[in-house]
MDTraj code that builds the backbone (N, CA, C; nanometers):
import mdtraj as md
import numpy as np

residues = "MET PHE PHE MET LEU ASN LEU PRO ALA ARG ILE VAL ARG LEU PHE ASP SER ASN THR SER PRO GLY GLU VAL ALA ALA GLY VAL CYS LEU GLY MET PHE LEU GLY PHE VAL PRO LEU ASN GLY PRO MET VAL VAL VAL LEU ILE GLY CYS PHE PHE VAL PHE ARG ILE ASN ARG LEU ALA VAL MET LEU VAL LEU PRO ILE PHE LYS LEU LEU TYR VAL MET GLY VAL TYR ARG LEU ALA ASP THR VAL GLY GLY PHE MET LEU ILE SER ALA ASP PHE MET ALA GLY PHE TRP ARG ILE ILE THR HIS LEU PRO VAL LEU ALA LEU LEU GLU LEU ASN ASN THR LEU VAL SER GLY GLY LEU ALA ILE SER PHE ILE LEU THR VAL PRO VAL TYR PHE GLY ALA LYS LYS VAL ILE VAL VAL GLY ARG GLU LYS TYR PHE SER ARG ILE LYS GLY SER LYS PHE VAL LEU TRP PHE LYS LYS MET PRO LEU VAL ASN LYS ILE LEU PRO LEU ILE GLY ARG LEU ARG ARG GLY".split()
xyz = np.array([
    [0.0812, -0.1178, 0.0000],
    [0.0000, 0.0000, 0.0000],
    [0.0865, 0.1254, 0.0000],
    [0.1932, 0.1261, 0.0786],
    [0.2786, 0.2437, 0.0836],
    [0.3520, 0.2638, -0.0483],
    [0.3752, 0.1543, -0.1228],
    [0.4387, 0.1672, -0.2537],
    [0.3504, 0.2496, -0.3462],
    [0.2183, 0.2265, -0.3417],
    [0.1267, 0.2996, -0.4289],
    [0.1204, 0.4472, -0.3889],
    [0.1297, 0.4777, -0.2601],
    [0.1304, 0.6172, -0.2176],
    [0.2588, 0.6868, -0.2597],
    [0.3647, 0.6133, -0.2658],
    [0.4949, 0.6686, -0.2972],
    [0.5250, 0.6625, -0.4475],
    [0.4357, 0.6066, -0.5291],
    [0.4617, 0.5876, -0.6718],
    [0.4864, 0.7181, -0.7463],
    [0.4053, 0.8242, -0.7286],
    [0.4370, 0.9489, -0.7997],
    [0.5754, 1.0037, -0.7638],
    [0.6130, 0.9907, -0.6388],
    [0.7455, 1.0380, -0.5976],
    [0.8554, 0.9540, -0.6622],
    [0.8317, 0.8260, -0.6771],
    [0.9314, 0.7394, -0.7412],
    [0.9476, 0.7741, -0.8892],
    [0.8376, 0.8039, -0.9553],
    [0.8453, 0.8405, -1.0971],
    [0.9200, 0.9724, -1.1128],
    [0.8914, 1.0686, -1.0265],
    [0.9636, 1.1958, -1.0301],
    [1.1111, 1.1718, -1.0006],
    [1.1414, 1.0831, -0.9070],
    [1.2802, 1.0515, -0.8720],
    [1.3533, 0.9865, -0.9896],
    [1.2811, 0.9127, -1.0737],
    [1.3425, 0.8505, -1.1909],
    [1.3969, 0.9579, -1.2847],
    [1.3233, 1.0677, -1.2997],
    [1.3707, 1.1755, -1.3851],
    [1.4738, 1.2633, -1.3151],
    [1.4712, 1.2673, -1.1840],
    [1.5586, 1.3552, -1.1071],
    [1.6888, 1.2877, -1.0651],
    [1.6974, 1.1583, -1.0763],
    [1.8122, 1.0865, -1.0211],
    [1.9400, 1.1166, -1.0984],
    [2.0509, 1.0830, -1.0369],
    [2.1810, 1.1050, -1.0986],
    [2.2209, 0.9922, -1.1928],
    [2.1350, 0.8960, -1.2120],
    [2.1685, 0.7870, -1.3025],
    [2.1672, 0.8367, -1.4461],
    [2.2501, 0.7759, -1.5254],
    [2.2580, 0.8175, -1.6649],
    [2.1363, 0.7658, -1.7414],
    [2.1011, 0.8310, -1.8508],
    [1.9902, 0.7815, -1.9326],
    [2.0162, 0.6401, -1.9851],
    [2.1424, 0.6049, -2.0035],
    [2.1762, 0.4701, -2.0480],
    [2.1395, 0.3642, -1.9452],
    [2.1594, 0.3954, -1.8166],
    [2.1224, 0.3011, -1.7110],
    [1.9716, 0.2831, -1.7034],
    [1.8986, 0.3922, -1.7208],
    [1.7527, 0.3829, -1.7208],
    [1.7066, 0.3022, -1.8410],
    [1.7645, 0.3281, -1.9576],
    [1.7262, 0.2548, -2.0789],
    [1.7619, 0.1064, -2.0669],
    [1.8732, 0.0752, -2.0040],
    [1.9082, -0.0660, -1.9816],
    [1.8077, -0.1315, -1.8886],
    [1.7595, -0.0580, -1.7905],
    [1.6554, -0.1101, -1.7024],
    [1.5262, -0.1367, -1.7780],
    [1.4917, -0.0489, -1.8708],
    [1.3723, -0.0708, -1.9530],
    [1.3895, -0.1969, -2.0376],
    [1.5089, -0.2164, -2.0932],
    [1.5332, -0.3367, -2.1749],
    [1.5253, -0.4640, -2.0909],
    [1.5795, -0.4616, -1.9711],
    [1.5695, -0.5791, -1.8847],
    [1.4245, -0.6050, -1.8469],
    [1.3488, -0.4991, -1.8236],
    [1.2054, -0.5149, -1.7981],
    [1.1339, -0.5778, -1.9161],
    [1.1779, -0.5445, -2.0380],
    [1.1202, -0.6049, -2.1571],
    [1.1543, -0.7540, -2.1630],
    [1.2782, -0.7900, -2.1351],
    [1.3165, -0.9311, -2.1352],
    [1.2341, -1.0091, -2.0335],
    [1.2197, -0.9538, -1.9125],
    [1.1401, -1.0213, -1.8097],
    [0.9927, -1.0270, -1.8484],
    [0.9457, -0.9261, -1.9188],
    [0.8057, -0.9228, -1.9579],
    [0.7711, -1.0195, -2.0693],
    [0.8646, -1.0454, -2.1584],
    [0.8361, -1.1307, -2.2743],
    [0.8767, -1.2766, -2.2548],
    [0.9188, -1.3140, -2.1352],
    [0.9552, -1.4520, -2.1044],
    [0.8621, -1.5016, -1.9937],
    [0.8150, -1.6269, -2.0014],
    [0.7308, -1.6777, -1.8918],
    [0.8035, -1.6689, -1.7579],
    [0.7306, -1.6282, -1.6548],
    [0.7923, -1.6036, -1.5241],
    [0.7982, -1.7266, -1.4347],
    [0.7888, -1.8440, -1.4910],
    [0.7887, -1.9641, -1.4071],
    [0.9010, -2.0606, -1.4422],
    [1.0088, -2.0110, -1.4967],
    [1.1164, -2.1014, -1.5352],
    [1.2521, -2.0534, -1.4891],
    [1.3529, -2.1327, -1.5173],
    [1.4879, -2.0971, -1.4740],
    [1.5473, -1.9782, -1.5491],
    [1.4939, -1.9445, -1.6669],
    [1.5449, -1.8283, -1.7395],
    [1.5192, -1.6999, -1.6596],
    [1.4103, -1.6971, -1.5849],
    [1.3795, -1.5797, -1.5029],
    [1.4845, -1.5625, -1.3935],
    [1.5343, -1.6716, -1.3409],
    [1.6386, -1.6633, -1.2379],
    [1.7638, -1.5972, -1.2962],
    [1.7973, -1.6315, -1.4192],
    [1.9129, -1.5697, -1.4846],
    [1.8882, -1.4204, -1.5058],
    [1.7682, -1.3854, -1.5514],
    [1.7369, -1.2444, -1.5750],
    [1.7317, -1.1652, -1.4443],
    [1.6815, -1.2251, -1.3377],
    [1.6815, -1.1578, -1.2081],
    [1.8248, -1.1441, -1.1566],
    [1.9096, -1.2406, -1.1882],
    [2.0516, -1.2264, -1.1558],
    [2.1114, -1.1056, -1.2257],
    [2.0726, -1.0824, -1.3504],
    [2.1176, -0.9626, -1.4226],
    [2.0678, -0.8359, -1.3535],
    [1.9488, -0.8440, -1.2959],
    [1.8903, -0.7323, -1.2221],
    [1.9819, -0.6893, -1.1081],
    [2.0448, -0.7860, -1.0415],
    [2.1290, -0.7537, -0.9261],
    [2.2758, -0.7326, -0.9622],
    [2.3222, -0.7908, -1.0709],
    [2.4645, -0.7850, -1.1031],
    [2.5015, -0.6601, -1.1834],
    [2.4221, -0.6275, -1.2852],
    [2.4598, -0.5191, -1.3751],
    [2.4128, -0.3843, -1.3238],
    [2.4785, -0.2820, -1.3713],
    [2.4456, -0.1460, -1.3297],
    [2.3319, -0.0931, -1.4173],
    [2.2129, -0.1098, -1.3667],
    [2.0929, -0.0638, -1.4349],
    [2.0064, 0.0106, -1.3335],
    [1.9076, 0.0804, -1.3825],
    [1.8139, 0.1470, -1.2943],
    [1.7040, 0.0476, -1.2597],
    [1.7038, 0.0018, -1.1366],
    [1.6082, -0.1007, -1.0940],
    [1.4654, -0.0475, -1.0879],
    [1.4500, 0.0804, -1.0605],
    [1.3175, 0.1410, -1.0595],
    [1.2553, 0.1347, -1.1989],
    [1.3357, 0.1574, -1.3020],
    [1.2844, 0.1492, -1.4391],
    [1.2372, 0.0074, -1.4701],
    [1.3119, -0.0930, -1.4233],
    [1.2711, -0.2320, -1.4454],
    [1.1354, -0.2574, -1.3811],
    [1.1202, -0.2143, -1.2563],
    [0.9953, -0.2406, -1.1842],
    [0.8773, -0.1623, -1.2420],
    [0.9034, -0.0458, -1.3004],
    [0.7941, 0.0326, -1.3572],
    [0.7483, -0.0189, -1.4929],
    [0.8412, -0.0697, -1.5750],
    [0.8019, -0.1134, -1.7098],
    [0.7695, -0.2625, -1.7178],
    [0.8107, -0.3410, -1.6201],
    [0.7804, -0.4846, -1.6234],
    [0.6309, -0.5118, -1.6341],
    [0.5448, -0.4469, -1.5572],
    [0.4008, -0.4736, -1.5743],
    [0.3482, -0.4342, -1.7116],
    [0.4055, -0.3308, -1.7714],
    [0.3608, -0.2887, -1.9047],
    [0.3949, -0.3957, -2.0076],
    [0.5195, -0.4444, -2.0057],
    [0.5590, -0.5468, -2.1021],
    [0.4891, -0.6807, -2.0741],
    [0.4660, -0.7119, -1.9471],
    [0.3949, -0.8361, -1.9147],
    [0.2498, -0.8270, -1.9618],
    [0.1895, -0.7096, -1.9525],
    [0.0539, -0.6904, -2.0033],
    [0.0499, -0.7070, -2.1551],
    [0.1489, -0.6524, -2.2240],
    [0.1575, -0.6729, -2.3683],
    [0.1735, -0.8210, -2.4019],
    [0.2537, -0.8895, -2.3224],
    [0.2765, -1.0330, -2.3428],
    [0.1460, -1.1108, -2.3281],
    [0.0709, -1.0809, -2.2243],
    [-0.0547, -1.1516, -2.1988],
    [-0.1591, -1.1172, -2.3052],
    [-0.1544, -0.9944, -2.3559],
    [-0.2538, -0.9512, -2.4540],
    [-0.2272, -1.0045, -2.5943],
    [-0.1173, -1.0731, -2.6175],
    [-0.0981, -1.1318, -2.7489],
    [0.0441, -1.1527, -2.7946],
    [0.1405, -1.0930, -2.7280],
    [0.2791, -1.1133, -2.7698],
    [0.3198, -1.2585, -2.7489],
    [0.2549, -1.3282, -2.6542],
    [0.2891, -1.4698, -2.6315],
    [0.2599, -1.5535, -2.7557],
    [0.1576, -1.5153, -2.8319],
    [0.1288, -1.5892, -2.9566],
    [0.2418, -1.5698, -3.0566],
    [0.2880, -1.4452, -3.0680],
    [0.4010, -1.4177, -3.1567],
    [0.5262, -1.4896, -3.1076],
    [0.5489, -1.4896, -2.9767],
    [0.6651, -1.5587, -2.9204],
    [0.6568, -1.7086, -2.9478],
    [0.5380, -1.7655, -2.9363],
    [0.5209, -1.9081, -2.9639],
    [0.5465, -1.9383, -3.1110],
    [0.5001, -1.8516, -3.1994],
    [0.5222, -1.8709, -3.3430],
    [0.6700, -1.8584, -3.3781],
    [0.7348, -1.7537, -3.3264],
    [0.8772, -1.7330, -3.3543],
    [0.9597, -1.8466, -3.2949],
    [0.9295, -1.8851, -3.1721],
    [1.0012, -1.9958, -3.1082],
    [0.9793, -2.1272, -3.1807],
    [0.8553, -2.1517, -3.2264],
    [0.8281, -2.2731, -3.3036],
    [0.9052, -2.2751, -3.4337],
    [0.9132, -2.1601, -3.4996],
    [0.9909, -2.1538, -3.6235],
    [1.1381, -2.1807, -3.5960],
    [1.1922, -2.1171, -3.4924],
    [1.3348, -2.1335, -3.4622],
    [1.3684, -2.2762, -3.4196],
    [1.2812, -2.3388, -3.3426],
    [1.3115, -2.4710, -3.2881],
    [1.2734, -2.5846, -3.3814],
    [1.1674, -2.5677, -3.4598],
    [1.1149, -2.6790, -3.5378],
    [1.1383, -2.6613, -3.6875],
    [1.0987, -2.5470, -3.7402],
    [1.0959, -2.5297, -3.8857],
    [1.2293, -2.4873, -3.9455],
    [1.3109, -2.4168, -3.8734],
    [1.4366, -2.3659, -3.9284],
    [1.5424, -2.4755, -3.9244],
    [1.5565, -2.5460, -4.0348],
    [1.6538, -2.6551, -4.0417],
    [1.7975, -2.6058, -4.0299],
    [1.8229, -2.4848, -4.0745],
    [1.9587, -2.4323, -4.0677],
    [2.0040, -2.4072, -3.9233],
    [1.9098, -2.4060, -3.8279],
    [1.9459, -2.3845, -3.6874],
    [1.9549, -2.5146, -3.6077],
    [1.9374, -2.6276, -3.6730],
    [1.9351, -2.7562, -3.6023],
    [2.0670, -2.7840, -3.5298],
    [2.1790, -2.7560, -3.5933],
    [2.3087, -2.7773, -3.5297],
    [2.3285, -2.6867, -3.4090],
    [2.2859, -2.5631, -3.4220],
    [2.2949, -2.4682, -3.3113],
    [2.2150, -2.5174, -3.1916],
    [2.0900, -2.5600, -3.2145],
    [2.0059, -2.6056, -3.1034],
    [2.0577, -2.7355, -3.0442],
    [2.1185, -2.8195, -3.1243],
    [2.1755, -2.9435, -3.0727],
    [2.2883, -2.9115, -2.9743],
    [2.3714, -2.8137, -3.0099],
    [2.4814, -2.7746, -2.9217],
    [2.4272, -2.7088, -2.7949],
    [2.3348, -2.6152, -2.8106],
    [2.2815, -2.5396, -2.6969],
    [2.2095, -2.6312, -2.5978],
    [2.1284, -2.7217, -2.6482],
    [2.0494, -2.8064, -2.5571],
    [2.1314, -2.9183, -2.4935],
    [2.2541, -2.9396, -2.5399],
    [2.3375, -3.0427, -2.4783],
    [2.4474, -2.9860, -2.3891],
    [2.4593, -2.8546, -2.3821],
    [2.5545, -2.7955, -2.2892],
    [2.4970, -2.8053, -2.1483],
    [2.5800, -2.8364, -2.0484],
    [2.5288, -2.8659, -1.9142],
    [2.4412, -2.7559, -1.8526],
    [2.4849, -2.6329, -1.8545],
    [2.4100, -2.5269, -1.7880],
    [2.2966, -2.4763, -1.8774],
    [2.3243, -2.4571, -2.0043],
    [2.2231, -2.4027, -2.0947],
    [2.1049, -2.4977, -2.1143],
    [2.1271, -2.6262, -2.0981],
    [2.0171, -2.7212, -2.1115],
    [1.9130, -2.7015, -2.0015],
    [1.9542, -2.6483, -1.8884],
    [1.8622, -2.6265, -1.7770],
    [1.7756, -2.5010, -1.7935],
    [1.8084, -2.4154, -1.8886],
    [1.7383, -2.2878, -1.9036],
    [1.6099, -2.2975, -1.9857],
    [1.5707, -2.4164, -2.0247],
    [1.4484, -2.4405, -2.1014],
    [1.4441, -2.3610, -2.2316],
    [1.5582, -2.3543, -2.3007],
    [1.5609, -2.2866, -2.4291],
    [1.4897, -2.3669, -2.5377],
    [1.4558, -2.4919, -2.5080],
    [1.3804, -2.5718, -2.6038],
    [1.2305, -2.5476, -2.5917],
    [1.1873, -2.4580, -2.5038],
    [1.0481, -2.4163, -2.4921],
    [1.0241, -2.3053, -2.5938],
    [0.9187, -2.3173, -2.6736],
    [0.8945, -2.2184, -2.7789],
    [0.8655, -2.0800, -2.7220],
    [0.7982, -2.0725, -2.6075],
    [0.7691, -1.9420, -2.5488],
    [0.8957, -1.8732, -2.4965],
    [0.9856, -1.9507, -2.4396],
    [1.1100, -1.8930, -2.3872],
    [1.1998, -1.8481, -2.5019],
    [1.2254, -1.9359, -2.5972],
    [1.3145, -1.8985, -2.7075],
    [1.2526, -1.7900, -2.7948],
    [1.1222, -1.7956, -2.8176],
    [1.0562, -1.6909, -2.8960],
    [1.0552, -1.5574, -2.8237],
    [1.0288, -1.5589, -2.6925],
    [1.0316, -1.4353, -2.6146],
    [1.1700, -1.3739, -2.6106],
    [1.2719, -1.4557, -2.5975],
    [1.4092, -1.4049, -2.6002],
    [1.4445, -1.3478, -2.7368],
    [1.4013, -1.4161, -2.8434],
    [1.4300, -1.3669, -2.9784],
    [1.3620, -1.2325, -3.0027],
    [1.2360, -1.2206, -2.9643],
    [1.1650, -1.0934, -2.9810],
    [1.2322, -0.9842, -2.8989],
    [1.2729, -1.0171, -2.7781],
    [1.3397, -0.9183, -2.6929],
    [1.4729, -0.8754, -2.7521],
    [1.5498, -0.9719, -2.8051],
    [1.6774, -0.9363, -2.8680],
    [1.6554, -0.8468, -2.9890],
    [1.5541, -0.8748, -3.0682],
    [1.5257, -0.7928, -3.1862],
    [1.4853, -0.6509, -3.1453],
    [1.4071, -0.6387, -3.0386],
    [1.3570, -0.5079, -2.9964],
    [1.4518, -0.4323, -2.9036],
    [1.5621, -0.4929, -2.8625],
    [1.6515, -0.4301, -2.7657],
    [1.7063, -0.2962, -2.8144],
    [1.7569, -0.2917, -2.9357],
    [1.8184, -0.1676, -2.9846],
    [1.7157, -0.0549, -2.9961],
    [1.5997, -0.0762, -3.0618],
    [1.5039, 0.0358, -3.0673],
    [1.4487, 0.0753, -2.9304],
    [1.4236, -0.0218, -2.8431],
    [1.3710, 0.0112, -2.7101],
    [1.4770, 0.0862, -2.6286],
    [1.6019, 0.0437, -2.6370],
    [1.7092, 0.1111, -2.5627],
    [1.7211, 0.2573, -2.6041],
    [1.7346, 0.2809, -2.7351],
    [1.7535, 0.4185, -2.7804],
    [1.6255, 0.5012, -2.7658],
    [1.5104, 0.4398, -2.7783],
    [1.3848, 0.5108, -2.7554],
    [1.3691, 0.5522, -2.6104],
    [1.3974, 0.4613, -2.5177],
    [1.3881, 0.4931, -2.3753],
    [1.4907, 0.5987, -2.3367],
    [1.6096, 0.5889, -2.3937],
    [1.7136, 0.6878, -2.3649],
    [1.6702, 0.8267, -2.4120],
    [1.6095, 0.8328, -2.5294],
    [1.5613, 0.9604, -2.5829],
    [1.4484, 1.0163, -2.4962],
    [1.3567, 0.9305, -2.4517],
    [1.2459, 0.9751, -2.3664],
    [1.2990, 1.0323, -2.2352],
    [1.3984, 0.9678, -2.1766],
    [1.4545, 1.0164, -2.0507],
    [1.5250, 1.1504, -2.0710],
    [1.6031, 1.1635, -2.1782],
    [1.6742, 1.2894, -2.2034],
    [1.5748, 1.4026, -2.2271],
    [1.4763, 1.3785, -2.3125],
    [1.3764, 1.4814, -2.3412],
    [1.2926, 1.5102, -2.2169],
    [1.2565, 1.4058, -2.1439],
    [1.1789, 1.4254, -2.0224],
    [1.2523, 1.5074, -1.9184],
    [1.3815, 1.4823, -1.9036],
    [1.4596, 1.5597, -1.8066],
    [1.4746, 1.7045, -1.8503],
    [1.4913, 1.7267, -1.9801],
    [1.5112, 1.8628, -2.0288],
    [1.3823, 1.9441, -2.0272],
    [1.2741, 1.8860, -2.0771],
    [1.1527, 1.9645, -2.0991],
    [1.0527, 1.9568, -1.9852],
    [1.0291, 1.8373, -1.9343],
    [0.9128, 1.8189, -1.8492],
    [0.9420, 1.8092, -1.7002],
    [1.0658, 1.7823, -1.6613],
    [1.0916, 1.7594, -1.5196],
    [1.0655, 1.8833, -1.4355],
    [1.1083, 1.9994, -1.4821],
    [1.0855, 2.1209, -1.4031],
    [0.9363, 2.1483, -1.3886],
    [0.8589, 2.1192, -1.4918],
    [0.7136, 2.1370, -1.4825],
    [0.6511, 2.0376, -1.3858],
    [0.6964, 1.9136, -1.3918],
    [0.6409, 1.8114, -1.3029],
    [0.6773, 1.8424, -1.1578],
    [0.8011, 1.8804, -1.1355],
    [0.8482, 1.9077, -0.9990],
    [0.7735, 2.0244, -0.9365],
    [0.7374, 2.1237, -1.0157],
    [0.6661, 2.2402, -0.9644],
    [0.5157, 2.2341, -0.9826],
    [0.4635, 2.1191, -1.0248],
    [0.3193, 2.1105, -1.0493],
    [0.2409, 2.1137, -0.9182],
    [0.1160, 2.1506, -0.9291],
    [0.0302, 2.1602, -0.8111],
    [0.0118, 2.0236, -0.7456],
    [0.0042, 1.9172, -0.8275],
    [-0.0145, 1.7836, -0.7713],
    [0.1046, 1.7422, -0.6849],
    [0.2248, 1.7634, -0.7349],
    [0.3441, 1.7241, -0.6593],
    [0.3560, 1.8082, -0.5327],
    [0.3298, 1.9373, -0.5433],
    [0.3354, 2.0230, -0.4237],
    [0.2280, 1.9822, -0.3238],
    [0.1080, 1.9500, -0.3709],
    [0.0009, 1.9033, -0.2830],
    [0.0382, 1.7703, -0.2193],
    [0.0965, 1.6802, -0.2996],
    [0.1350, 1.5482, -0.2499],
    [0.2406, 1.5597, -0.1409],
    [0.3347, 1.6534, -0.1595],
    [0.4403, 1.6716, -0.0589],
    [0.3865, 1.7307, 0.0708],
    [0.2773, 1.8052, 0.0641],
    [0.2199, 1.8670, 0.1838],
    [0.1317, 1.7720, 0.2635],
    [0.0965, 1.6584, 0.2062],
    [0.0095, 1.5649, 0.2775],
    [0.0773, 1.5182, 0.4054],
    [0.0023, 1.5098, 0.5160],
    [0.0631, 1.4654, 0.6429],
    [0.1213, 1.3249, 0.6343],
    [0.0549, 1.2372, 0.5606],
    [0.1042, 1.1001, 0.5473],
    [0.2412, 1.0987, 0.4813],
    [0.2571, 1.1795, 0.3785],
    [0.3837, 1.1836, 0.3057],
    [0.4918, 1.2491, 0.3912],
    [0.4580, 1.3573, 0.4592],
    [0.5573, 1.4304, 0.5386],
    [0.6031, 1.3560, 0.6621],
    [0.5141, 1.2820, 0.7254],
    [0.5462, 1.2204, 0.8548],
    [0.5786, 1.0720, 0.8457],
    [0.4943, 0.9975, 0.7790],
    [0.5051, 0.8515, 0.7855],
    [0.6039, 0.7956, 0.6841],
    [0.5996, 0.8414, 0.5591],
    [0.6872, 0.7827, 0.4574],
    [0.8362, 0.8046, 0.4854],
    [0.8799, 0.9236, 0.5318],
    [1.0221, 0.9338, 0.5685],
    [1.0595, 0.8405, 0.6842],
    [0.9666, 0.8220, 0.7777],
    [0.9909, 0.7304, 0.8887],
    [1.0076, 0.5876, 0.8392],
    [0.9228, 0.5465, 0.7450],
    [0.9337, 0.4120, 0.6867],
    [1.0662, 0.3974, 0.6132],
    [1.1079, 0.5032, 0.5409],
    [1.2344, 0.4975, 0.4714],
    [1.3531, 0.4814, 0.5661],
    [1.3484, 0.5495, 0.6803],
    [1.4554, 0.5367, 0.7800],
    [1.4546, 0.3983, 0.8427],
    [1.3360, 0.3421, 0.8653],
    [1.3279, 0.2082, 0.9243],
    [1.3824, 0.1030, 0.8299],
    [1.3597, 0.1186, 0.6994],
    [1.4113, 0.0226, 0.6018],
    [1.5616, 0.0260, 0.5952],
    [1.6194, 0.1473, 0.6029],
    [1.7648, 0.1611, 0.5911],
    [1.8391, 0.1106, 0.7143],
    [1.7773, 0.1183, 0.8271],
    [1.8597, 0.0779, 0.9387],
    [1.7842, 0.0564, 1.0606],
])
top = md.Topology()
chain = top.add_chain()
for i, resn in enumerate(residues, 1):
    res = top.add_residue(resn, chain, resSeq=i)
    for name in ("N", "CA", "C"):
        top.add_atom(name, md.element.get_by_symbol(name[0]), res)
traj = md.Trajectory(xyz[None], top)
């Protein structure tokens, strides 16, 4: 519940933070990978490992993951299944590649022989470059044009004056830190 009360502040913090636009865009791309892959397999463990190991904006991942997962549920899974089926079954030129990948000790455990996993990864790899540069452009333009307006808007000023925000949320933040 407190996350939802703090959500506008988190979005404003995303534009105000000292992180580079590249880190935010990398977070958006990781959110896309997590969104286009089924969340019940070992591939998710690898992607969550990337969440903790690489220098990305974790807030961006958490904000865009529901958007990409919603797109996945609304129909991208059909495209992922079709692309994965083509790559695994119909593309004879990839048979040697899949034979090697599925027989390697660690990679065999990642369920790359699942059409939804391989198709979702393929779609994510194809969309990585446009999504990265698009997200980077949105962050740069957003910081230049809209952040000062958002920071000084009546809603943000009203939100900051709320007793709950002024008293309780900073206390919760201090309790989490130590």
